[in-house]
C-alpha positions as CSV (number, residue, x, y, z in Angstrom):
1,M,120.5,9.2,29.1
2,K,123.6,8.3,27.0
3,P,125.5,5.1,27.4
4,A,128.5,7.1,28.2
5,L,126.5,8.6,31.1
6,F,125.6,5.6,32.5
7,A,129.0,4.5,32.7
8,V,130.1,7.9,34.6
9,A,127.3,7.1,36.9
10,A,128.4,3.6,37.7
11,A,131.9,5.0,38.4
12,I,130.7,7.8,40.8
13,C,128.3,5.2,42.4
14,A,131.3,3.5,43.6
15,W,132.5,6.5,45.3
16,A,129.2,7.1,46.8
17,N,128.9,4.0,48.7
18,P,129.9,4.6,52.4
19,A,133.3,3.5,53.5
20,Y,132.0,1.0,56.1
21,A,135.2,1.5,58.1
22,D,136.7,4.3,60.1
23,T,139.3,6.3,58.3
24,W,142.0,8.3,59.8
25,I,143.5,11.0,57.4
26,D,146.9,12.0,59.0
27,N,149.8,14.4,58.2
28,I,147.5,17.5,56.8
29,E,147.6,21.1,57.3
30,G,143.9,21.3,58.3
31,I,141.7,24.5,58.5
32,S,138.4,25.0,59.7
33,V,136.6,28.5,60.3
34,D,133.7,29.3,62.5
35,R,130.8,31.4,61.7
36,D,132.7,34.2,63.6
37,G,135.8,33.8,61.5
38,S,137.9,32.0,64.2
39,V,140.2,29.3,62.9
40,D,140.9,25.9,63.9
41,R,144.0,24.3,62.8
42,F,144.7,20.5,63.0
43,A,146.9,17.7,61.7
44,G,144.5,14.8,61.2
45,L,140.9,13.8,61.5
46,V,139.0,10.7,61.8
47,I,135.9,9.8,59.7
48,D,133.2,7.2,60.5
49,E,131.6,4.6,58.5
50,N,128.7,7.2,57.6
51,G,131.0,9.9,56.3
52,R,130.9,11.9,59.4
53,I,134.0,13.4,61.4
54,T,134.4,11.8,64.7
55,E,137.8,13.5,65.7
56,L,140.1,16.2,65.0
57,L,143.7,15.6,65.8
58,D,146.8,18.0,66.8
59,F,150.2,17.0,65.7
60,G,151.4,13.9,67.3
61,D,147.9,12.7,68.5
62,R,146.3,9.5,67.7
63,P,142.9,8.4,67.2
64,T,141.2,7.5,70.4
65,R,139.8,4.0,69.1
66,E,140.9,1.5,66.5
67,I,141.1,2.5,62.9
68,D,140.6,0.5,59.9
69,Y,142.3,2.6,57.3
70,R,145.0,5.4,57.6
71,I,145.4,7.8,54.7
72,D,148.8,9.9,54.5
73,G,147.7,13.6,53.6
74,E,151.3,14.3,52.6
75,G,151.4,17.4,54.4
76,R,148.6,19.0,52.0
77,V,146.2,21.7,52.9
78,M,142.6,20.6,53.9
79,M,139.8,22.8,54.4
80,P,136.2,22.6,54.2
81,G,134.5,22.2,50.9
82,F,133.1,25.6,49.4
83,I,129.5,26.2,49.7
84,D,128.2,28.2,46.9
85,A,125.4,30.2,48.8
86,H,123.7,31.3,45.6
87,A,123.8,29.7,42.1
88,H,121.9,28.0,39.5
89,L,122.5,24.3,39.4
90,M,120.5,23.5,36.0
91,G,121.3,27.0,34.6
92,L,124.9,26.0,34.9
93,G,124.5,22.7,33.5
94,L,121.9,23.6,30.5
95,G,124.3,26.2,29.6
96,T,126.9,23.6,28.7
97,L,124.6,22.3,26.3
98,V,123.9,25.3,24.2
99,L,126.0,28.4,22.6
100,D,128.2,30.0,25.0
101,L,128.9,33.9,24.5
102,S,130.4,34.7,27.9
103,E,134.0,34.9,26.5
104,T,133.1,37.1,23.6
105,R,134.4,40.7,23.9
106,S,132.9,42.4,21.0
107,L,129.7,42.4,19.1
108,D,131.3,41.3,16.1
109,E,132.8,38.4,17.7
110,A,129.6,37.3,19.2
111,L,127.9,37.3,15.7
112,S,130.9,35.5,14.2
113,R,130.4,32.8,16.8
114,I,126.7,32.7,16.3
115,A,127.1,32.4,12.6
116,A,129.7,29.5,13.1
117,Y,127.2,27.5,15.6
118,A,124.4,27.9,13.3
119,A,126.3,26.4,10.4
120,A,127.6,23.5,12.7
121,Y,123.9,22.5,13.6
122,P,121.8,23.2,10.7
123,D,118.8,20.9,11.7
124,R,118.0,22.7,14.9
125,P,114.8,24.4,14.7
126,W,116.2,27.2,17.5
127,I,119.7,28.5,18.1
128,I,119.8,28.8,21.8
129,G,122.5,30.5,23.8
130,R,123.5,32.6,26.6
131,G,126.1,34.8,28.2
132,W,126.3,37.9,26.2
133,N,127.0,41.4,27.9
134,Q,126.9,44.7,26.0
135,E,129.0,46.3,28.7
136,T,131.9,43.8,28.3
137,W,131.6,44.7,24.6
138,G,131.8,48.5,25.1
139,L,128.7,48.7,22.7
140,G,127.0,51.4,24.7
141,R,123.5,50.0,23.8
142,F,121.6,47.0,23.5
143,P,122.3,44.7,20.4
144,T,119.3,44.5,18.0
145,A,117.4,41.8,16.3
146,A,118.6,43.2,12.8
147,E,122.1,42.6,13.7
148,L,121.1,38.9,14.2
149,D,119.3,38.6,11.2
150,E,122.5,39.1,9.3
151,V,123.7,36.1,10.5
152,V,120.9,33.8,11.2
153,S,117.6,34.7,9.3
154,D,116.4,31.1,8.6
155,R,115.2,30.1,12.3
156,P,114.8,31.8,15.5
157,V,117.6,32.7,17.6
158,W,117.1,33.6,21.3
159,L,120.2,34.4,23.4
160,E,120.1,35.0,27.3
161,R,122.1,37.9,28.7
162,V,124.9,36.8,31.3
163,D,122.5,37.9,34.3
164,G,119.6,36.1,33.0
165,H,117.6,39.3,33.1
166,A,117.4,40.2,29.4
167,G,117.1,38.1,26.3
168,W,118.1,39.1,22.7
169,G,116.2,37.4,19.7
170,N,116.2,37.7,15.9
171,S,113.0,38.8,13.9
172,L,111.9,35.2,13.7
173,A,112.1,34.8,17.6
174,L,110.2,38.0,17.9
175,Q,107.6,36.7,15.5
176,A,107.3,33.5,17.4
177,G,106.3,35.7,20.3
178,D,103.9,37.7,18.3
179,I,105.8,40.7,19.6
180,T,105.0,44.0,17.5
181,S,104.9,47.6,17.9
182,R,101.5,47.1,19.3
183,T,102.6,44.8,22.0
184,R,102.4,46.4,25.4
185,D,105.2,46.1,28.1
186,P,104.2,43.5,30.5
187,A,104.2,44.3,34.3
188,G,107.7,44.1,35.5
189,G,109.2,43.8,32.1
190,R,110.2,46.0,29.1
191,I,110.5,45.7,25.3
192,E,113.3,47.5,24.0
193,R,112.1,49.7,21.0
194,L,113.5,51.4,18.1
195,S,112.6,55.0,17.4
196,G,109.3,54.2,15.9
197,G,108.1,51.8,18.6
198,A,108.9,48.6,16.8
199,P,110.7,45.9,19.1
200,A,114.3,46.2,18.7
201,G,115.1,42.7,19.8
202,V,115.8,42.7,23.5
203,L,113.4,41.9,26.1
204,V,114.0,42.9,29.8
205,D,112.8,40.9,32.8
206,S,109.2,39.9,32.8
207,A,109.1,40.5,29.0
208,I,111.4,37.4,28.5
209,P,108.7,34.7,28.5
210,L,107.0,36.3,25.7
211,V,109.5,34.6,23.5
212,A,111.2,32.2,25.9
213,S,107.9,30.3,26.4
214,H,108.0,29.3,22.7
215,I,111.4,27.6,22.8
216,P,111.2,23.8,22.8
217,P,112.1,22.7,26.4
218,P,114.9,20.3,27.2
219,L,114.2,16.8,27.3
220,P,114.5,14.6,30.3
221,E,117.8,13.0,29.1
222,D,119.1,16.8,28.3
223,R,118.4,17.7,32.0
224,D,120.1,14.7,33.3
225,L,123.1,15.2,31.5
226,A,123.0,19.0,32.3
227,L,122.9,18.0,35.9
228,Y,126.0,15.7,35.6
229,N,128.0,18.5,33.8
230,A,127.1,21.0,36.6
231,Q,128.0,18.7,39.0
232,N,131.3,18.1,37.4
233,I,132.2,21.7,37.2
234,L,131.0,22.3,41.0
235,L,133.4,19.5,42.2
236,R,136.2,20.6,40.0
237,H,136.3,23.9,41.6
238,G,135.7,22.3,45.4
239,I,132.2,23.0,45.7
240,T,130.7,20.4,48.0
241,A,127.3,22.3,48.8
242,M,125.1,24.9,47.0
243,A,122.0,26.9,47.3
244,D,120.1,26.6,44.1
245,M,118.1,29.6,43.7
246,G,115.0,29.3,41.5
247,T,114.5,25.5,41.6
248,T,111.6,24.5,39.1
249,V,109.6,21.4,39.6
250,E,111.4,19.9,36.5
251,D,114.7,20.8,38.3
252,W,113.6,19.1,41.5
253,M,112.6,15.8,39.7
254,T,115.9,16.0,37.8
255,I,117.9,16.3,41.0
256,R,115.6,13.5,42.6
257,R,116.4,11.2,39.7
258,A,120.0,11.7,40.3
259,G,119.6,11.0,44.0
260,D,117.5,7.9,43.4
261,A,120.2,6.5,41.0
262,G,122.9,7.2,43.5
263,W,125.2,9.5,41.7
264,L,124.0,13.0,43.4
265,Q,127.1,14.0,45.2
266,V,126.8,17.9,45.6
267,R,124.5,18.9,48.4
268,V,121.8,21.0,47.4
269,M,119.8,23.6,49.4
270,A,117.0,24.2,47.0
271,Y,114.7,27.6,46.8
272,A,111.7,27.2,44.7
273,D,111.0,29.4,41.6
274,S,107.6,30.3,43.0
275,V,105.3,29.7,45.8
276,D,103.3,27.4,43.5
277,S,106.5,25.5,42.9
278,M,107.3,25.5,46.7
279,L,104.0,24.1,47.5
280,L,104.2,21.3,44.8
281,I,107.6,20.2,46.0
282,G,107.2,20.7,49.5
283,G,103.7,20.5,50.4
284,P,102.9,21.7,54.1
285,R,106.7,22.3,55.1
286,P,110.1,22.3,53.8
287,T,111.2,18.8,52.8
288,Q,113.3,16.6,55.1
289,W,117.1,16.2,54.3
290,L,117.3,13.4,51.7
291,Y,120.1,11.3,50.3
292,D,122.2,11.4,53.4
293,D,122.0,15.3,53.5
294,R,122.3,15.8,50.0
295,L,119.0,17.6,49.2
296,R,116.4,19.7,50.9
297,L,113.7,22.2,49.6
298,N,114.3,25.2,52.1
299,G,111.8,27.7,50.7
300,V,111.2,30.0,47.9
301,K,113.1,32.7,46.0
302,I,111.3,35.9,45.1
303,Y,112.3,38.4,42.6
304,L,111.9,41.9,43.9
305,D,113.9,43.7,40.8
306,G,115.9,43.1,37.8
307,A,119.6,43.9,37.3
308,L,121.9,46.8,37.0
309,G,123.2,45.7,33.4
310,S,119.8,45.9,31.9
311,R,118.8,49.0,34.1
312,G,116.1,46.7,35.8
313,A,117.3,47.2,39.2
314,M,114.9,49.4,41.4
315,L,116.6,52.6,42.4
316,K,115.3,55.5,44.6
317,D,116.5,57.9,42.2
318,D,116.8,57.9,38.3
319,Y,119.5,56.2,36.6
320,E,122.4,58.3,36.1
321,D,122.7,57.3,32.3
322,D,119.2,56.8,31.7
323,H,117.1,59.7,33.2
324,G,113.4,59.0,33.8
325,N,114.2,55.4,34.6
326,R,114.2,54.0,38.0
327,G,114.2,50.2,37.3
328,L,111.5,47.4,37.1
329,P,109.5,46.3,40.0
330,I,109.0,42.7,39.1
331,T,107.0,42.2,42.2
332,S,105.0,44.8,43.9
333,G,105.2,45.5,47.5
334,T,101.8,44.1,48.2
335,Q,102.7,41.0,46.3
336,L,106.0,40.8,48.0
337,R,104.4,40.6,51.5
338,N,101.6,38.3,50.3
339,L,104.2,35.9,49.0
340,M,106.3,36.0,52.0
341,S,103.5,35.6,54.4
342,R,102.4,32.4,52.3
343,A,105.8,31.0,52.5
344,A,106.5,32.0,56.3
345,L,102.9,30.6,57.4
346,D,104.4,27.0,57.0
347,N,108.0,27.7,58.0
348,F,109.4,27.8,54.3
349,Q,112.4,30.2,54.2
350,V,112.3,33.3,51.9
351,A,115.0,34.5,49.9
352,I,114.4,37.9,48.2
353,H,116.3,39.1,45.0
354,A,117.0,42.9,45.6
355,I,119.7,44.8,43.8
356,G,119.0,48.4,43.4
357,D,118.6,50.5,46.7
358,A,114.9,50.9,46.4
359,A,114.4,47.1,46.2
360,N,116.6,46.6,49.1
361,A,114.7,49.0,51.1
362,D,111.4,47.5,50.3
363,A,112.9,44.0,51.2
364,L,114.1,45.4,54.6
365,N,110.7,47.0,55.2
366,A,108.9,43.8,54.4
367,I,111.1,41.8,56.6
368,E,110.8,44.1,59.5
369,E,106.9,44.1,59.1
370,L,106.5,40.2,58.8
371,S,109.0,39.6,61.7
372,A,106.2,40.9,64.1
373,D,103.8,38.0,63.2
374,Y,106.3,35.3,62.1
375,T,108.7,34.8,64.8
376,G,111.2,32.2,65.6
377,D,114.4,31.3,63.5
378,R,113.5,32.7,60.0
379,R,117.0,33.3,58.6
380,W,115.4,35.9,56.2
381,R,117.6,36.3,53.1
382,I,118.4,39.1,50.6
383,E,120.0,38.0,47.5
384,H,122.7,40.1,45.9
385,A,122.2,43.2,48.1
386,Q,124.3,45.2,45.7
387,I,123.4,48.6,45.9
388,V,122.2,49.6,49.5
389,D,121.3,53.2,50.7
390,P,124.0,53.7,53.5
391,A,121.0,54.7,55.7
392,D,119.5,51.2,55.5
393,I,122.6,48.9,56.1
394,S,122.2,49.1,59.9
395,R,118.8,47.1,59.3
396,F,120.7,44.1,58.2
397,G,121.6,43.6,61.7
398,E,117.9,43.1,62.7
399,H,115.9,40.2,62.6
400,G,118.6,37.9,61.7
401,I,118.9,39.0,58.0
402,I,121.6,37.3,55.8
403,A,123.1,39.2,53.2
404,S,123.7,36.7,50.3
405,M,126.2,38.3,48.1
406,Q,128.7,37.4,45.2
407,P,132.2,39.0,45.6
408,V,133.2,38.8,41.9
409,H,129.9,40.9,41.1
410,Q,131.8,43.9,42.5
411,T,134.8,43.7,40.2
412,S,132.5,42.7,37.1
413,D,130.2,45.7,37.6
414,M,132.0,48.2,39.6
415,F,132.5,50.7,36.3
416,M,129.1,49.8,35.2
417,A,127.7,50.8,38.7
418,E,129.6,54.0,38.6
419,A,127.9,54.8,35.1
420,R,124.7,53.7,36.4
421,L,124.3,55.6,39.5
422,G,127.3,58.0,39.6
423,N,129.9,58.2,42.4
424,D,127.9,60.0,44.9
425,R,125.4,57.2,45.3
426,L,127.9,54.4,45.7
427,G,128.3,54.5,49.5
428,G,126.5,51.4,50.3
429,A,127.7,49.5,47.1
430,Y,128.9,45.8,47.6
431,A,129.2,46.9,51.3
432,W,130.7,43.9,53.1
433,R,132.4,45.2,56.0
434,T,129.8,47.6,56.8
435,I,127.2,44.9,56.6
436,L,129.4,42.8,59.1
437,A,130.0,45.7,61.2
438,N,126.0,46.2,61.6
439,G,125.5,42.7,62.7
440,G,124.4,41.2,59.4
441,T,125.6,37.5,58.3
442,L,127.5,37.2,55.1
443,A,126.9,34.2,52.8
444,F,129.1,34.3,49.6
445,G,128.3,32.7,46.3
446,T,129.3,32.8,42.8
447,D,126.0,33.2,41.2
448,A,127.1,30.7,38.5
449,P,126.6,30.7,35.6
450,V,126.2,34.5,35.8
451,E,129.8,34.6,37.1
452,P,132.4,31.6,36.6
453,V,132.3,28.8,39.1
454,D,135.4,30.1,41.1
455,P,135.1,30.6,44.7
456,L,138.8,31.2,45.1
457,A,138.6,34.2,42.8
458,G,135.7,35.3,45.2
459,L,138.1,35.2,48.3
460,A,140.3,37.1,46.3
461,V,138.1,39.8,45.5
462,A,136.6,40.1,49.2
463,I,140.1,40.8,50.7
464,S,141.3,43.1,47.8
465,R,138.4,44.5,45.9
466,T,140.5,44.2,42.6
467,N,139.8,42.1,39.7
468,A,142.1,39.4,38.3
469,A,144.3,42.2,36.6
470,G,144.9,43.9,40.1
471,Q,142.9,46.8,39.0
472,P,142.1,49.5,40.4
473,F,145.2,49.9,42.3
474,G,144.5,49.8,46.1
475,G,140.9,48.3,45.5
476,W,137.6,49.9,44.4
477,R,136.1,51.5,47.5
478,P,138.7,49.4,49.5
479,D,137.1,50.4,53.2
480,E,134.6,47.6,52.3
481,T,137.3,44.7,52.1
482,I,137.0,42.0,54.9
483,T,139.6,39.6,56.4
484,R,140.5,36.2,54.8
485,E,138.9,34.6,57.7
486,Q,135.7,36.4,57.4
487,A,135.5,35.6,53.5
488,L,136.4,32.0,54.1
489,A,133.4,31.8,56.8
490,A,131.2,33.2,54.3
491,Y,132.0,30.5,51.7
492,T,131.7,27.8,54.3
493,A,130.1,27.9,57.9
494,N,128.0,30.9,57.1
495,A,127.0,29.7,53.7
496,A,125.7,26.6,55.6
497,Y,123.9,28.4,58.0
498,A,122.3,30.5,55.5
499,G,120.6,27.4,54.2
500,F,119.7,25.6,57.6
501,A,122.6,23.2,57.2
502,D,124.7,24.3,60.1
503,G,125.6,21.3,62.3
504,R,125.4,19.1,59.3
505,F,128.2,20.4,57.0
506,G,130.1,23.6,56.6
507,R,132.8,23.1,59.0
508,L,135.4,20.3,59.6
509,A,134.2,19.3,63.4
510,P,133.0,16.4,65.1
511,G,129.5,15.5,64.1
512,E,129.6,17.2,60.7
513,R,130.0,15.5,57.3
514,A,133.5,15.1,56.1
515,D,133.2,17.3,53.0
516,F,136.6,19.0,52.4
517,V,138.9,19.9,49.8
518,F,142.8,19.5,49.3
519,L,144.4,22.8,48.0
520,S,147.7,23.5,46.7
521,A,148.3,26.3,49.2
522,D,146.8,28.0,52.1
523,P,144.5,30.8,51.2
524,L,144.8,32.2,54.7
525,L,148.4,32.7,54.0
526,A,148.5,34.2,50.7
527,G,147.9,37.5,48.8
528,P,144.9,37.9,46.2
529,E,147.2,37.3,43.2
530,Q,148.5,33.9,45.0
531,I,144.8,32.9,46.1
532,R,143.8,32.9,42.4
533,E,146.6,30.7,41.5
534,I,145.6,28.1,44.2
535,R,144.5,24.8,42.6
536,V,141.7,22.4,44.1
537,E,143.6,19.1,43.9
538,E,141.1,16.9,45.4
539,T,137.3,17.2,46.5
540,W,135.9,14.7,49.1
541,I,132.2,14.8,50.2
542,A,131.1,12.4,53.1
543,G,134.7,11.1,53.5
544,Q,134.7,9.9,49.8
545,R,137.0,11.3,47.0
546,V,134.8,12.6,44.2
547,Y,137.3,14.5,42.1
548,D,141.0,14.1,41.7
549,S,142.7,16.7,39.6
550,G,145.5,14.1,38.9
551,L,142.9,12.0,36.8
552,Q,143.5,12.5,33.0
553,E,139.9,11.9,32.0
554,P,137.1,14.1,33.2
555,L,134.0,12.4,34.7
556,I,131.9,13.7,31.8
557,E,132.7,14.5,28.2
558,R,131.6,18.0,27.2
559,G,131.5,17.7,23.5
560,E,128.7,15.2,22.7
561,P,125.6,16.8,24.7
562,A,125.2,19.8,22.7
563,Q,123.8,17.8,19.9
564,V,120.8,17.1,22.0
565,M,119.4,20.5,22.7
566,G,117.1,22.5,20.7
567,R,115.0,19.8,19.3
């Protein structure tokens, strides 16, 4: 760890210590939302020495016991900290240490940025990056290795697509993976090819490790710094807890180092990247809550299909813009049920990645079948649930299924979804209102770093179905909008419930952790345009302030860390 990082750790540790005193925060516009969307408004709250709420107070009320400290909230809006129900903690952090192409708007702009980055770091054996999106570029195809060779030909280049479901490499990267025209597509993966069969430069889903496994892994100090960066980003956006989807053993140990050292602040509900990792981390059962409710391994994430952007999502019928292709089954139906059974046998929670309508149907079928043998409070999760056959949506209300969805995916993907499926097959696309109406539970997240860490933007999308430019006018399939209260519940109480954290955090209520944010305005009294402009002024966890927008210096400097990656 860098010396500067130790200094920041010491500063955060000062905030991490419990207050050892009862604190009354008064003069606030307090908001809390229950799982059903009902709203509780209050004017003050009392926090005990362990960082838990003991009382909510109405205007004019005083605490029922002696208080050591009183803080004037200055009339500001307080609400529970956001809970990101689906994100990638280390992916977010490691993304700050490599080339970021997420803001590029054309292939030429991306190539120019890649060339400049390679020139700035001539000693790196690999050029690593992420965030490209051929749809945003308007390219109409995948980029090629030859195009990368034109700007970097002296060392391998490997660039992850924005959704993590495809990678783009130059010729040296393909050579490192020994990928030729004779290389077969692996199960659940695809090697994009030129007309003669030679590899074109992009690998999809299960083909990615053919190259990615040869990249020098991050060093432990890289991982520590990446976690610090990720935490800083989350706190800045008011996120006090998150579900980490795809936690590796290395990720788990990085988080544990932070917890042991006292600077882990964001609460992490972890889902292992495989059953093997799940068993190595948890052993015979989900772990206990560690570090005062800041870390727990809940279960495992299982990939069933890929993504729409790389045409890996499993569909019941052919892609409208790629006839003959119905996506990539990363996990077969039999494998899915075997993995789910192994996890459920020891009460680990199962989270299934399913994007296409065929994948969602199979996930629902598997849950229905296994629910007969594995009873009790399972809280089966389907991650993304982007394209669902309307005939299958009613099944989300059965067996306590949680639809873990990301509102901004709708605005990012809406026009691509039209091209991929055609208008006639979009009746169950991002169907938030219909899922709720059929008894399903919505838990919202950002899927960072696939999408920006911005839950307020997600709230705006959920109530409007429009993007930041207000398009399309009236909303894309506006019958699927939900209320502000329902959206806020999905980002707080229901996101906590989805991770077996209900009763610990997620609401501002007696007995729960005092995790909250001060906002510049009330999101329940604002339109989508105004919600996007709301600022997170402060973030508090367990009754301690861990982010203040008024501070001039960030918790972590973002410039230096990029020098350590790629060794």
